[in-house]
C-alpha positions as CSV (number, residue, x, y, z in Angstrom):
1,M,-3.4,-88.7,15.4
2,K,-3.0,-92.4,15.3
3,V,-2.1,-95.3,13.0
4,G,-4.7,-95.6,10.3
5,D,-5.7,-91.9,10.1
6,L,-5.8,-90.2,6.7
7,V,-3.6,-87.1,6.6
8,K,-2.3,-84.4,4.3
9,R,0.6,-82.1,4.6
10,K,0.1,-78.5,5.7
11,P,0.7,-76.2,2.8
12,A,4.4,-75.3,2.2
13,W,3.4,-71.7,1.8
14,G,1.3,-71.7,5.0
15,E,-1.6,-69.2,5.3
16,W,-0.7,-67.6,2.0
17,V,-2.6,-70.3,0.1
18,K,-5.9,-69.1,1.5
19,H,-5.7,-66.0,-0.7
20,N,-3.5,-67.4,-3.4
21,P,-4.6,-71.0,-4.2
22,W,-2.1,-71.2,-7.1
23,M,0.7,-71.4,-4.5
24,Y,-0.3,-75.0,-3.5
25,T,2.4,-77.6,-4.4
26,D,1.6,-81.1,-5.7
27,K,2.7,-82.5,-2.4
28,D,0.2,-80.3,-0.5
29,L,-2.7,-82.0,-2.3
30,E,-1.6,-85.6,-1.6
31,I,-3.4,-87.7,1.0
32,G,-1.6,-90.4,2.9
33,V,-2.3,-92.9,5.7
34,I,-0.3,-93.2,9.0
35,I,1.3,-96.6,9.1
36,E,3.5,-96.4,12.2
37,R,4.5,-94.1,15.1
38,V,8.2,-93.3,15.0
39,H,10.4,-93.0,18.1
40,I,13.1,-90.3,17.7
41,P,15.7,-90.6,20.5
42,G,16.3,-87.5,22.5
43,K,13.0,-85.9,21.7
44,R,10.5,-85.3,24.5
45,E,7.5,-84.9,22.2
46,N,7.4,-88.2,20.3
47,K,4.8,-87.2,17.7
48,A,6.4,-88.4,14.4
49,F,4.9,-90.9,12.1
50,K,5.7,-93.1,9.0
51,I,3.2,-92.2,6.3
52,L,2.3,-94.1,3.2
53,W,2.0,-91.5,0.4
54,P,1.0,-92.2,-3.2
55,N,4.6,-92.0,-4.2
56,G,6.2,-94.0,-1.3
57,I,6.7,-94.0,2.4
58,S,8.1,-91.1,4.4
59,E,10.5,-92.2,7.2
60,S,9.4,-89.6,9.8
61,T,7.0,-86.7,9.5
62,W,6.2,-84.5,12.5
63,E,2.6,-84.2,13.6
64,Y,2.7,-80.4,13.4
65,D,3.4,-80.7,9.7
66,L,0.2,-82.7,9.1
67,E,-3.5,-82.1,9.0
68,K,-6.0,-84.9,9.7
69,V,-8.4,-85.4,6.8
70,N,-11.9,-85.1,8.0
71,E,-14.1,-87.8,6.4
72,H,-17.3,-86.5,8.0
73,K,-17.5,-82.8,7.2
74,S,-20.8,-81.2,8.3
75,R,-22.9,-79.6,5.6
């Protein structure tokens, strides 16, 4: 992932939402844009980002908590 990519959060309830779509939270459905890569001191894996969400900016969100939004899904 890089600055400018569109992302969404992975569902809070994980794999359960595949069989129970009513378990999605409002935040799970939001789409944001990565605006900056964040350096977190003492962490080897520096894969955190500032993201502009519809309701504001998150200070640091780890890459493993995000899914890249695919703009070109094949049909």
